N, CA, C and O atoms as CSV, one atom per row, in Angstrom:
chain,resi,resn,atom,element,x,y,z
A,1,MET,N,N,-23.595,-12.267,50.641
A,1,MET,CA,C,-24.046,-12.284,49.444
A,1,MET,C,C,-25.156,-11.158,49.428
A,1,MET,O,O,-26.172,-11.336,50.100
A,2,LYS,N,N,-25.009,-10.088,48.738
A,2,LYS,CA,C,-25.888,-9.079,48.468
A,2,LYS,C,C,-27.173,-9.303,47.488
A,2,LYS,O,O,-27.040,-9.619,46.306
A,3,ILE,N,N,-27.945,-9.180,47.877
A,3,ILE,CA,C,-29.424,-9.340,46.743
A,3,ILE,C,C,-29.670,-8.326,45.975
A,3,ILE,O,O,-29.822,-7.228,46.510
A,4,ASP,N,N,-29.733,-8.410,45.038
A,4,ASP,CA,C,-29.924,-7.253,43.790
A,4,ASP,C,C,-31.358,-6.902,44.034
A,4,ASP,O,O,-32.320,-7.667,44.104
A,5,PRO,N,N,-31.312,-5.311,44.175
A,5,PRO,CA,C,-32.718,-4.820,44.633
A,5,PRO,C,C,-33.935,-5.194,43.435
A,5,PRO,O,O,-35.148,-5.074,43.607
A,6,ARG,N,N,-33.275,-5.656,42.240
A,6,ARG,CA,C,-34.221,-5.949,41.429
A,6,ARG,C,C,-35.194,-7.083,41.626
A,6,ARG,O,O,-36.364,-7.195,41.260
A,7,PHE,N,N,-34.411,-7.886,42.296
A,7,PHE,CA,C,-35.262,-9.141,42.725
A,7,PHE,C,C,-36.468,-8.326,43.579
A,7,PHE,O,O,-37.662,-8.360,43.279
A,8,ILE,N,N,-35.971,-7.699,44.542
A,8,ILE,CA,C,-36.843,-7.277,45.629
A,8,ILE,C,C,-38.357,-6.451,45.120
A,8,ILE,O,O,-39.407,-6.394,45.761
A,9,GLU,N,N,-38.056,-5.849,43.749
A,9,GLU,CA,C,-38.930,-5.351,43.135
A,9,GLU,C,C,-39.986,-6.352,42.450
A,9,GLU,O,O,-41.202,-6.180,42.377
A,10,ILE,N,N,-39.271,-7.388,41.989
A,10,ILE,CA,C,-39.989,-8.361,41.207
A,10,ILE,C,C,-40.607,-9.131,42.151
A,10,ILE,O,O,-41.742,-9.432,41.781
A,11,ASP,N,N,-40.290,-9.607,43.318
A,11,ASP,CA,C,-41.154,-10.025,44.547
A,11,ASP,C,C,-42.308,-9.383,44.726
A,11,ASP,O,O,-43.389,-9.947,44.561
A,12,ARG,N,N,-42.184,-8.072,45.100
A,12,ARG,CA,C,-43.398,-6.996,45.407
A,12,ARG,C,C,-44.606,-7.186,44.522
A,12,ARG,O,O,-45.807,-7.305,44.766
A,13,ALA,N,N,-43.749,-7.175,43.193
A,13,ALA,CA,C,-44.926,-7.020,42.037
A,13,ALA,C,C,-45.551,-8.523,41.745
A,13,ALA,O,O,-46.469,-8.634,40.932
A,14,SER,N,N,-44.936,-9.853,42.544
A,14,SER,CA,C,-45.110,-10.856,41.523
A,14,SER,C,C,-46.843,-11.531,42.058
A,14,SER,O,O,-47.303,-12.571,41.585
A,15,ASN,N,N,-47.456,-10.809,42.933
A,15,ASN,CA,C,-49.010,-11.230,42.872
A,15,ASN,C,C,-49.832,-10.546,41.610
A,15,ASN,O,O,-50.865,-11.041,41.158
A,16,GLU,N,N,-49.238,-9.364,41.119
A,16,GLU,CA,C,-49.901,-8.622,40.002
A,16,GLU,C,C,-49.685,-9.347,38.641
A,16,GLU,O,O,-50.419,-9.124,37.678
A,17,LYS,N,N,-48.590,-10.269,38.602
A,17,LYS,CA,C,-48.334,-10.818,37.156
A,17,LYS,C,C,-48.535,-12.231,37.417
A,17,LYS,O,O,-48.815,-12.809,38.468
A,18,GLU,N,N,-48.314,-12.707,36.136
A,18,GLU,CA,C,-48.393,-14.375,35.961
A,18,GLU,C,C,-47.240,-15.009,36.188
A,18,GLU,O,O,-46.203,-14.490,35.775
A,19,PRO,N,N,-47.209,-16.044,36.771
A,19,PRO,CA,C,-45.834,-16.972,37.105
A,19,PRO,C,C,-44.822,-16.901,35.800
A,19,PRO,O,O,-43.598,-16.868,35.924
A,20,THR,N,N,-45.566,-16.880,34.429
A,20,THR,CA,C,-44.313,-16.794,33.521
A,20,THR,C,C,-43.522,-15.340,33.601
A,20,THR,O,O,-42.294,-15.264,33.556
A,21,GLU,N,N,-44.418,-14.176,33.729
A,21,GLU,CA,C,-44.096,-13.210,33.754
A,21,GLU,C,C,-42.806,-12.885,35.061
A,21,GLU,O,O,-41.812,-12.185,34.866
A,22,VAL,N,N,-43.067,-13.425,36.069
A,22,VAL,CA,C,-42.227,-13.291,36.903
A,22,VAL,C,C,-41.073,-14.085,36.750
A,22,VAL,O,O,-40.017,-13.514,37.020
A,23,TYR,N,N,-41.005,-15.359,36.354
A,23,TYR,CA,C,-39.795,-16.187,35.888
A,23,TYR,C,C,-39.070,-15.405,34.711
A,23,TYR,O,O,-37.859,-15.384,34.488
A,24,ARG,N,N,-39.946,-14.852,34.104
A,24,ARG,CA,C,-39.059,-14.150,32.786
A,24,ARG,C,C,-38.431,-12.817,33.724
A,24,ARG,O,O,-37.287,-12.524,33.378
A,25,ASP,N,N,-38.823,-12.225,34.510
A,25,ASP,CA,C,-38.039,-10.793,34.810
A,25,ASP,C,C,-37.138,-11.278,35.823
A,25,ASP,O,O,-36.242,-10.466,36.057
A,26,GLN,N,N,-37.075,-12.483,36.596
A,26,GLN,CA,C,-36.194,-13.133,37.438
A,26,GLN,C,C,-35.038,-13.416,36.424
A,26,GLN,O,O,-34.062,-12.667,36.454
A,27,MET,N,N,-35.067,-14.097,35.834
A,27,MET,CA,C,-34.297,-14.706,34.705
A,27,MET,C,C,-33.661,-13.656,33.740
A,27,MET,O,O,-32.575,-13.755,33.169
A,28,ALA,N,N,-34.357,-12.862,33.689
A,28,ALA,CA,C,-33.420,-11.359,32.959
A,28,ALA,C,C,-32.371,-10.748,34.056
A,28,ALA,O,O,-31.256,-10.291,33.803
A,29,VAL,N,N,-33.015,-10.854,35.363
A,29,VAL,CA,C,-31.751,-10.332,36.290
A,29,VAL,C,C,-30.742,-11.259,36.707
A,29,VAL,O,O,-29.709,-10.801,37.196
A,30,ILE,N,N,-30.920,-12.740,36.562
A,30,ILE,CA,C,-29.944,-13.476,36.867
A,30,ILE,C,C,-29.094,-13.583,35.491
A,30,ILE,O,O,-27.915,-13.790,35.778
A,31,VAL,N,N,-29.334,-13.498,33.869
A,31,VAL,CA,C,-28.530,-13.292,33.185
A,31,VAL,C,C,-27.767,-12.039,33.042
A,31,VAL,O,O,-26.627,-11.967,32.584
A,32,ASP,N,N,-28.482,-11.061,33.467
A,32,ASP,CA,C,-27.761,-9.632,33.608
A,32,ASP,C,C,-26.613,-10.035,34.336
A,32,ASP,O,O,-25.506,-9.989,33.799
A,33,ASN,N,N,-26.769,-10.446,35.567
A,33,ASN,CA,C,-25.715,-10.272,36.853
A,33,ASN,C,C,-24.750,-11.399,36.290
A,33,ASN,O,O,-23.547,-11.222,36.479
A,34,LEU,N,N,-25.156,-12.532,35.621
A,34,LEU,CA,C,-24.099,-13.332,34.916
A,34,LEU,C,C,-22.895,-12.818,34.125
A,34,LEU,O,O,-21.722,-12.948,34.475
A,35,MET,N,N,-23.410,-12.110,32.814
A,35,MET,CA,C,-23.109,-11.205,31.801
A,35,MET,C,C,-21.998,-10.464,32.402
A,35,MET,O,O,-20.824,-10.650,32.084
A,36,SER,N,N,-22.478,-9.442,33.464
A,36,SER,CA,C,-21.895,-8.465,33.929
A,36,SER,C,C,-20.378,-9.103,34.765
A,36,SER,O,O,-19.291,-8.544,34.620
A,37,GLY,N,N,-20.548,-10.192,35.520
A,37,GLY,CA,C,-19.757,-10.930,36.142
A,37,GLY,C,C,-18.981,-11.350,35.424
A,37,GLY,O,O,-17.801,-11.350,35.772
A,38,TYR,N,N,-19.347,-11.832,34.232
A,38,TYR,CA,C,-18.116,-12.391,33.527
A,38,TYR,C,C,-17.308,-11.290,32.769
A,38,TYR,O,O,-16.148,-11.483,32.408
A,39,LEU,N,N,-17.906,-10.258,32.574
A,39,LEU,CA,C,-17.159,-9.190,31.413
A,39,LEU,C,C,-16.669,-8.729,32.823
A,39,LEU,O,O,-15.497,-8.753,32.447
A,40,ARG,N,N,-16.580,-8.392,33.920
A,40,ARG,CA,C,-15.766,-7.740,35.311
A,40,ARG,C,C,-14.596,-8.547,35.207
A,40,ARG,O,O,-13.471,-8.072,35.046
A,41,ASN,N,N,-14.904,-10.012,35.317
A,41,ASN,CA,C,-13.787,-11.080,35.855
A,41,ASN,C,C,-14.089,-12.156,35.239
A,41,ASN,O,O,-14.750,-12.904,35.959
A,42,PRO,N,N,-13.838,-12.664,33.949
A,42,PRO,CA,C,-14.254,-13.650,33.306
A,42,PRO,C,C,-13.588,-15.011,33.965
A,42,PRO,O,O,-14.263,-16.039,33.914
A,43,GLN,N,N,-12.193,-15.049,34.623
A,43,GLN,CA,C,-11.659,-15.976,34.986
A,43,GLN,C,C,-12.504,-16.294,36.139
A,43,GLN,O,O,-13.195,-17.312,36.186
A,44,ARG,N,N,-12.447,-15.468,37.015
A,44,ARG,CA,C,-12.880,-15.467,38.282
A,44,ARG,C,C,-14.775,-16.359,37.964
A,44,ARG,O,O,-15.323,-17.238,38.628
A,45,THR,N,N,-15.218,-15.691,36.822
A,45,THR,CA,C,-16.596,-16.259,37.023
A,45,THR,C,C,-16.750,-17.967,36.438
A,45,THR,O,O,-17.514,-18.846,36.838
A,46,ASP,N,N,-15.899,-18.001,35.553
A,46,ASP,CA,C,-15.455,-19.414,34.730
A,46,ASP,C,C,-15.382,-20.390,35.714
A,46,ASP,O,O,-16.199,-21.308,35.650
A,47,ALA,N,N,-14.509,-20.373,36.675
A,47,ALA,CA,C,-13.893,-20.820,37.554
A,47,ALA,C,C,-14.942,-21.043,38.725
A,47,ALA,O,O,-14.932,-22.149,39.266
A,48,MET,N,N,-15.778,-20.158,39.129
A,48,MET,CA,C,-17.122,-20.258,39.912
A,48,MET,C,C,-18.080,-21.015,39.559
A,48,MET,O,O,-18.785,-21.681,40.319
A,49,LEU,N,N,-18.170,-20.935,38.104
A,49,LEU,CA,C,-19.318,-21.957,37.378
A,49,LEU,C,C,-18.943,-23.315,37.761
A,49,LEU,O,O,-19.510,-24.053,38.567
A,50,ARG,N,N,-17.662,-23.580,36.899
A,50,ARG,CA,C,-17.128,-24.985,36.541
A,50,ARG,C,C,-17.012,-25.355,38.276
A,50,ARG,O,O,-17.225,-26.538,38.540
A,51,ARG,N,N,-16.719,-24.514,39.357
A,51,ARG,CA,C,-16.592,-25.486,40.420
A,51,ARG,C,C,-18.039,-25.781,41.237
A,51,ARG,O,O,-18.227,-26.670,42.068
A,52,ASP,N,N,-18.883,-24.904,40.819
A,52,ASP,CA,C,-20.477,-25.022,41.433
A,52,ASP,C,C,-21.030,-26.420,40.241
A,52,ASP,O,O,-22.044,-27.102,40.387
A,53,GLY,N,N,-20.239,-26.508,39.360
A,53,GLY,CA,C,-20.855,-27.645,38.570
A,53,GLY,C,C,-21.800,-26.888,36.953
A,53,GLY,O,O,-22.083,-27.550,35.955
A,54,MET,N,N,-21.978,-26.011,37.072
A,54,MET,CA,C,-22.432,-25.604,35.689
A,54,MET,C,C,-21.094,-25.361,34.450
A,54,MET,O,O,-20.501,-24.372,34.019
A,55,THR,N,N,-21.043,-26.625,34.231
A,55,THR,CA,C,-19.975,-26.439,33.105
A,55,THR,C,C,-20.770,-26.333,31.816
A,55,THR,O,O,-19.989,-26.101,30.893
A,56,LYS,N,N,-21.688,-26.393,31.516
A,56,LYS,CA,C,-22.229,-26.086,30.298
A,56,LYS,C,C,-22.718,-24.474,30.028
A,56,LYS,O,O,-22.894,-23.910,28.949
A,57,THR,N,N,-22.844,-24.034,31.181
A,57,THR,CA,C,-23.113,-22.291,31.136
A,57,THR,C,C,-21.663,-21.622,31.029
A,57,THR,O,O,-21.526,-20.619,30.329
A,58,ALA,N,N,-20.501,-22.216,31.770
A,58,ALA,CA,C,-19.241,-21.709,31.499
A,58,ALA,C,C,-18.931,-22.104,30.034
A,58,ALA,O,O,-18.185,-21.344,29.416
A,59,ASP,N,N,-19.386,-23.141,29.437
A,59,ASP,CA,C,-18.693,-23.340,28.268
A,59,ASP,C,C,-19.260,-22.611,27.345
A,59,ASP,O,O,-18.528,-22.138,26.475
A,60,ARG,N,N,-20.878,-22.309,27.303
A,60,ARG,CA,C,-21.466,-21.422,26.769
A,60,ARG,C,C,-20.714,-19.780,26.803
A,60,ARG,O,O,-20.596,-19.165,25.743
A,61,LEU,N,N,-20.323,-19.282,27.889
A,61,LEU,CA,C,-19.802,-18.364,27.795
A,61,LEU,C,C,-18.543,-18.122,27.158
A,61,LEU,O,O,-18.274,-17.048,26.620
A,62,VAL,N,N,-17.744,-19.133,27.210
A,62,VAL,CA,C,-16.429,-19.258,26.323
A,62,VAL,C,C,-17.131,-19.395,24.867
A,62,VAL,O,O,-16.712,-18.639,23.990
A,63,GLU,N,N,-17.930,-20.096,24.621
A,63,GLU,CA,C,-18.413,-20.153,23.127
A,63,GLU,C,C,-18.598,-18.451,22.763
A,63,GLU,O,O,-17.860,-18.078,21.851
A,64,LEU,N,N,-19.387,-17.512,23.298
A,64,LEU,CA,C,-19.738,-16.529,23.191
A,64,LEU,C,C,-18.810,-15.323,22.998
A,64,LEU,O,O,-18.925,-14.443,22.144
A,65,PHE,N,N,-17.611,-15.474,24.206
A,65,PHE,CA,C,-16.423,-14.844,24.160
A,65,PHE,C,C,-15.277,-15.198,23.779
A,65,PHE,O,O,-14.349,-14.410,23.960
A,66,GLY,N,N,-15.079,-16.226,23.274
A,66,GLY,CA,C,-13.935,-16.755,22.828
A,66,GLY,C,C,-13.448,-17.362,24.025
A,66,GLY,O,O,-13.831,-17.057,25.155
A,67,PRO,N,N,-12.160,-18.670,23.608
A,67,PRO,CA,C,-11.336,-19.314,24.666
A,67,PRO,C,C,-10.564,-18.263,25.142
A,67,PRO,O,O,-10.076,-17.296,24.557
A,68,ASN,N,N,-10.530,-18.693,26.558
A,68,ASN,CA,C,-9.602,-17.450,27.276
A,68,ASN,C,C,-9.746,-16.368,26.945
A,68,ASN,O,O,-8.765,-15.753,26.527
A,69,GLY,N,N,-11.136,-15.688,27.015
A,69,GLY,CA,C,-11.420,-14.382,26.811
A,69,GLY,C,C,-10.561,-13.629,27.918
A,69,GLY,O,O,-10.451,-12.403,27.937
A,70,TRP,N,N,-10.106,-14.279,28.619
A,70,TRP,CA,C,-9.871,-13.488,29.908
A,70,TRP,C,C,-8.409,-12.867,29.886
A,70,TRP,O,O,-8.054,-11.887,30.542
A,71,GLU,N,N,-7.633,-13.604,29.026
A,71,GLU,CA,C,-5.943,-13.643,28.918
A,71,GLU,C,C,-5.760,-12.396,28.081
A,71,GLU,O,O,-6.068,-12.608,26.908
A,72,GLN,N,N,-5.401,-11.303,28.295
A,72,GLN,CA,C,-4.263,-10.138,27.653
A,72,GLN,C,C,-3.758,-10.497,26.691
A,72,GLN,O,O,-2.987,-11.442,26.858
A,73,PRO,N,N,-3.868,-10.111,25.635
A,73,PRO,CA,C,-2.775,-10.085,24.401
A,73,PRO,C,C,-1.346,-9.792,24.801
A,73,PRO,O,O,-1.298,-8.789,25.513
A,74,SER,N,N,-0.737,-10.078,24.684
A,74,SER,CA,C,0.769,-10.053,24.811
A,74,SER,C,C,1.040,-9.159,23.822
A,74,SER,O,O,0.536,-9.356,22.717
A,75,THR,N,N,1.973,-7.900,24.065
A,75,THR,CA,C,2.276,-6.587,23.254
A,75,THR,C,C,3.968,-7.134,23.128
A,75,THR,O,O,4.797,-6.445,22.532
């Protein structure tokens, strides 16, 4: 697993920030990575989230992007 370099920067600056600011910055990176992964390969992301017991998160992404958003429409 590769660590997002933004986490390293957040960690380095954490002593100069309030805990809530650090948490906010960390969550922004997590959400960005989650959304980017979903948009790149939604079926894989959905399967990984459900496998890891994060069904509510998977369901929320389906709500945002539509059911089976990864399926290509037939032409």
